[in-house]
C-alpha positions as CSV (number, residue, x, y, z in Angstrom):
1,M,75.1,78.5,165.7
2,S,74.4,80.1,162.5
3,L,76.9,82.9,160.9
4,R,74.3,85.6,161.2
5,E,73.8,84.9,165.0
6,R,77.8,84.8,165.4
7,D,78.0,88.0,163.5
8,S,74.9,89.8,165.8
9,F,77.2,89.0,168.8
10,I,80.1,90.3,167.3
11,D,78.5,93.1,166.1
12,F,77.1,93.7,169.6
13,L,80.3,93.6,171.0
14,K,81.9,96.4,168.4
15,G,78.7,98.6,169.1
16,I,79.4,98.4,172.9
17,G,83.5,98.8,172.1
18,I,82.6,102.2,169.6
19,L,80.2,103.7,172.3
20,L,82.7,103.4,174.9
21,V,85.8,104.8,172.9
22,I,82.7,108.1,171.9
23,Y,82.2,108.4,175.4
24,N,85.8,108.9,176.2
25,H,86.6,111.4,173.5
26,C,83.6,113.1,174.3
27,G,85.1,114.3,177.7
28,S,83.8,111.5,179.9
29,M,83.3,112.7,183.4
30,I,82.4,109.5,185.2
31,G,84.3,106.2,184.7
32,A,87.4,106.7,181.6
33,N,89.9,105.3,183.6
34,Y,88.1,101.9,184.0
35,I,87.1,102.1,180.2
36,A,90.4,102.8,179.2
37,A,91.5,99.8,180.7
38,F,90.3,97.8,178.2
39,H,88.4,99.5,175.1
40,I,91.2,99.2,173.0
41,P,92.2,95.4,174.0
42,L,88.9,95.0,173.2
43,F,88.9,96.0,169.4
44,F,92.1,93.6,168.8
45,F,90.4,90.7,170.9
46,I,87.1,90.8,168.5
47,S,89.4,91.2,165.2
48,G,91.3,88.1,166.4
49,I,87.6,86.6,166.8
50,C,86.9,87.6,163.7
51,N,90.1,86.4,161.4
52,G,89.8,82.9,163.9
53,L,86.1,82.2,162.2
54,S,87.4,83.3,158.6
55,K,87.0,80.1,156.7
56,S,89.7,81.3,154.7
57,Y,92.1,82.1,156.8
58,I,94.3,79.1,156.7
59,N,94.3,79.0,152.9
60,I,94.4,82.1,151.8
61,S,97.5,83.2,150.2
62,V,99.6,86.5,151.6
63,K,98.7,88.6,148.9
64,S,95.0,87.9,148.8
65,F,95.2,88.3,152.2
66,L,97.1,92.0,151.8
67,I,95.3,93.3,148.9
68,K,92.2,92.3,151.9
69,K,93.5,94.3,154.4
70,I,94.5,97.0,152.3
71,K,90.8,97.4,151.1
72,S,89.2,96.8,154.8
73,L,91.9,99.3,156.7
74,L,94.5,101.2,154.7
75,I,92.3,102.6,152.4
76,P,89.8,103.9,154.7
77,Y,92.5,105.3,156.8
78,F,94.0,107.2,153.9
79,T,90.4,108.2,153.3
80,F,89.4,109.5,156.7
81,G,93.0,110.7,157.0
82,I,92.4,113.4,153.5
83,I,89.0,114.6,154.6
84,D,90.4,115.4,158.1
85,L,92.9,117.1,156.6
86,V,91.1,119.3,155.0
87,L,88.5,119.7,157.6
88,Y,91.6,120.7,159.7
89,F,92.9,123.6,157.0
90,F,89.1,125.3,158.1
91,F,88.9,124.7,161.8
92,S,92.7,124.7,162.7
93,P,94.7,126.4,160.6
94,F,97.1,127.5,162.8
95,L,98.5,123.9,162.6
96,F,99.5,124.4,159.2
97,K,101.1,128.0,159.4
98,S,104.6,126.3,159.8
99,P,105.4,124.5,156.1
100,D,107.9,122.0,158.1
101,N,105.1,121.3,160.5
102,F,102.8,120.7,158.0
103,V,105.3,118.2,155.9
104,R,105.9,116.7,159.5
105,Q,102.2,115.9,160.0
106,L,102.0,114.4,156.6
107,I,104.9,112.2,156.5
108,F,103.7,110.9,159.9
109,F,100.2,110.4,158.3
110,L,101.6,108.8,155.5
111,L,104.0,106.3,157.2
112,G,100.5,105.6,159.6
113,K,102.5,106.4,162.5
114,R,101.6,108.4,165.5
115,N,103.3,111.2,167.5
116,F,103.8,111.4,171.2
117,N,104.9,115.0,170.8
118,Y,102.1,116.8,168.8
119,Y,98.3,116.1,168.1
120,Y,98.2,116.4,164.8
121,F,94.8,115.5,162.2
122,T,94.3,112.1,162.3
123,G,93.1,112.0,165.6
124,A,91.5,108.0,165.9
125,I,92.1,106.4,163.1
126,W,95.7,106.0,164.3
127,F,94.0,102.8,165.8
128,I,93.3,101.5,161.9
129,T,97.3,101.3,160.9
130,A,98.0,99.8,164.2
131,L,95.3,96.8,163.6
132,F,96.7,96.5,159.9
133,S,100.2,96.0,161.2
134,C,98.8,93.3,164.0
135,E,96.7,91.4,161.9
136,L,99.4,90.8,159.1
137,I,102.2,90.1,161.0
138,F,99.7,87.5,163.1
139,F,98.7,86.2,159.8
140,L,102.7,86.0,158.5
141,I,103.6,84.0,161.6
142,N,100.7,81.9,161.3
143,H,101.4,81.4,157.3
144,F,105.1,80.3,157.8
145,I,105.0,78.3,160.8
146,K,102.8,75.7,161.5
147,K,104.0,74.2,165.0
148,I,101.6,75.7,167.3
149,L,104.2,75.5,170.4
150,I,106.5,77.0,168.2
151,K,104.2,79.7,167.1
152,L,103.3,80.2,170.7
153,A,106.9,80.6,171.9
154,I,106.9,83.5,169.7
155,F,103.7,85.2,170.5
156,I,105.0,85.0,174.4
157,L,108.3,86.3,173.5
158,I,106.8,88.9,171.2
159,S,104.3,90.2,174.0
160,F,107.2,89.9,176.5
161,S,109.5,92.9,174.5
162,A,106.7,95.0,175.6
163,F,108.9,95.8,178.8
164,Y,111.2,96.9,176.1
165,F,108.7,99.2,174.2
166,K,107.3,100.1,176.9
167,N,110.7,102.8,177.8
168,Y,111.0,103.3,174.0
169,N,110.6,107.1,172.8
170,E,109.5,106.8,169.4
171,T,106.7,105.6,167.3
172,L,107.3,103.3,164.3
173,P,105.4,103.1,160.8
174,L,102.1,101.6,160.9
175,N,102.4,101.8,164.6
176,I,104.0,98.3,164.8
177,D,105.5,99.2,168.1
178,V,102.0,98.6,169.8
179,F,101.9,95.1,168.4
180,P,103.2,93.8,171.6
181,F,101.1,95.1,174.0
182,I,97.7,94.2,172.2
183,L,99.2,90.3,170.9
184,P,98.0,88.8,173.9
185,F,93.9,90.0,173.2
186,F,94.3,89.5,169.3
187,C,96.0,86.1,169.8
188,F,93.3,84.9,172.6
189,G,90.7,86.3,170.6
190,F,92.2,84.3,167.2
191,Y,92.5,80.8,169.0
192,F,89.4,81.4,171.5
193,S,87.5,81.3,168.1
194,K,89.6,79.2,166.2
195,W,89.4,76.2,169.0
196,N,85.6,76.5,169.6
197,I,85.6,77.6,172.9
198,Y,83.9,81.0,171.7
199,L,80.9,79.4,170.2
200,K,79.9,77.5,173.4
201,Y,81.2,80.0,175.7
202,K,78.7,82.8,173.8
203,E,75.8,80.9,174.3
204,T,76.0,80.1,177.9
205,M,76.2,82.8,181.0
206,S,78.9,82.5,183.3
207,P,78.2,82.1,187.2
208,I,77.5,84.9,189.3
209,F,80.2,83.9,191.7
210,L,82.9,84.2,189.0
211,S,81.7,87.5,187.2
212,L,81.2,89.2,190.9
213,P,84.8,88.7,192.2
214,L,85.9,89.8,189.0
215,V,84.1,93.2,189.0
216,F,85.7,93.7,192.7
217,L,89.3,92.8,191.2
218,F,89.2,95.3,188.0
219,Y,87.5,97.9,190.0
220,F,91.1,97.8,192.8
221,T,93.4,96.8,190.2
222,V,92.3,99.8,188.0
223,K,92.7,101.8,190.4
224,K,96.0,100.5,191.1
225,N,97.3,101.1,187.9
226,I,97.8,104.8,185.9
227,F,95.3,105.8,183.5
228,V,95.6,103.7,180.2
229,D,96.5,105.3,177.1
230,V,97.2,103.4,174.4
231,F,97.9,106.0,171.6
232,S,100.9,107.6,173.8
233,R,102.1,103.7,175.1
234,S,101.2,104.9,178.8
235,F,100.5,101.2,180.5
236,G,101.7,101.6,184.1
237,N,102.3,98.2,185.0
238,I,101.8,96.3,181.7
239,L,101.0,92.9,184.0
240,L,98.1,94.9,185.2
241,F,97.2,96.2,182.0
242,W,96.7,92.6,180.3
243,L,95.2,91.6,183.2
244,N,92.8,94.3,183.4
245,G,91.9,94.5,179.6
246,F,90.9,90.8,180.0
247,I,89.0,91.2,182.8
248,G,86.7,94.2,181.1
249,I,87.0,92.0,177.7
250,F,85.2,88.8,179.5
251,L,82.4,91.5,181.6
252,I,81.9,93.4,178.5
253,Q,80.9,89.6,177.0
254,E,78.6,89.0,179.8
255,I,77.0,91.8,179.3
256,C,76.5,90.9,175.3
257,K,75.2,87.6,176.6
258,I,72.5,89.6,178.9
259,L,71.3,91.9,175.4
260,V,70.8,88.6,173.4
261,L,68.5,87.2,176.6
262,I,66.9,90.4,176.6
263,N,66.2,90.7,173.0
264,D,65.0,93.8,172.5
265,K,64.3,94.9,169.0
266,W,65.1,98.7,168.8
267,L,68.5,98.2,171.3
268,N,69.5,95.2,169.3
269,A,69.2,97.1,165.4
270,F,71.3,100.4,167.5
271,L,73.6,98.0,168.6
272,S,74.3,95.9,165.4
273,F,74.0,99.3,163.0
274,I,76.8,100.8,165.2
275,G,78.8,97.6,165.3
276,C,78.3,97.0,161.3
277,N,79.8,100.1,161.0
278,S,82.5,100.9,163.5
279,I,85.2,102.0,161.2
280,F,83.0,104.7,160.1
281,F,82.2,105.5,164.0
282,L,85.6,105.6,164.5
283,G,87.0,107.8,161.6
284,I,84.0,110.1,161.9
285,H,83.3,111.0,165.7
286,Q,86.1,112.9,166.7
287,Q,87.4,114.6,163.9
288,W,84.2,115.4,161.7
289,I,82.0,116.2,165.0
290,L,84.0,116.3,168.2
291,H,86.8,118.8,166.5
292,P,84.7,121.3,164.9
293,M,82.7,121.4,168.3
294,N,85.6,122.4,170.1
295,S,87.3,124.7,167.8
296,L,84.2,126.7,167.9
297,K,83.9,126.2,171.5
298,I,80.2,124.3,171.1
299,I,79.4,122.8,174.0
300,L,82.2,122.0,175.5
301,P,82.6,119.6,178.6
302,T,83.0,121.2,181.1
303,N,79.3,120.2,183.2
304,K,77.9,116.9,182.8
305,F,74.6,117.8,180.9
306,N,77.0,119.0,178.7
307,F,78.8,116.2,178.2
308,V,75.9,114.1,177.6
309,L,74.5,116.5,175.1
310,R,78.4,116.2,173.2
311,F,77.6,112.2,173.6
312,V,74.1,112.3,172.2
313,I,74.9,114.8,169.4
314,C,78.4,112.7,168.5
315,I,76.1,109.2,168.0
316,A,73.4,111.4,166.1
317,G,75.6,113.0,164.1
318,C,78.0,110.0,162.9
319,S,74.6,107.7,162.3
320,V,73.1,110.6,160.0
321,L,76.5,110.8,158.1
322,V,77.1,106.8,158.3
323,F,73.9,106.4,156.6
324,L,74.3,109.4,154.1
325,I,77.9,107.9,152.9
326,K,76.2,104.5,152.6
327,K,73.3,105.8,150.3
328,I,75.7,107.8,148.4
329,R,78.3,104.8,147.7
330,K,75.0,102.7,146.8
331,L,74.2,105.5,144.6
332,I,77.7,105.7,142.7
333,G,77.6,101.5,142.6
334,I,74.6,101.7,140.3
335,L,75.4,104.9,138.5
336,A,78.7,103.0,138.0
337,D,76.6,100.0,136.5
């Protein structure tokens, strides 16, 4: 299996994942609780796969890894955040009328952390700093501890610290407090690819007698748990959250396999485009498109037609903006040369 084909499958996963995120943020009226049960775990699982497939992961130095992640994650985070701040001055100026409130929001933004008590201008990009801290901590453990059993024991202990953080009322810099909850998905994705299980798994459809019971199990266990919101660390039963996250990830991968078999040129190009540019879609859709629409009371999600229209506008708007951003970056690169 070539690297190009591996990237295509991962881009399919990312593409579907970001579409589900946007679907829920548009004010979804159907299936929101089922999507919320696994869409954030899906991205940490994908990130684990990408790190596991990286040929340089074993030999890269801590300094080089840190620089790489600052460039790929923190620079986009601060770039999107600064633009979001400017947009909020225009569309939500009331948030900045109190100097104390503005300073508090700015401090939280610079620390890369969420706030449970009020919504501030960064929106969905909180995920980027959570991913940064997850990848960095996981890398440091892998880098300095060589024995696999000791590493796995540490990962298990950290994961079960989630039962403590579930009732912890504060957030931490770089959203490190999310780490114990999503570590099982990142860890599984990493070793799933590192031990060459991933490449064999993605080429073979799972038998229907396995997939169908999991669909029913997912349906009933999601209903049994509360609405999952990783942002506010609202997980309900943590064991059910982990179970539903893994089942959802499995089912999405099965859907991706079907799409690969269908091999529709336009659908492939669409999902690959979104998957390749998932960080742009994440940073743009909520604060650049949906928030202005909400502030101006344009096409609010008051009915199913409006919801579908919002979703289509959001995807189309993100696509146009991503296309323009890439063209401008290319032009700047040419001028710099």
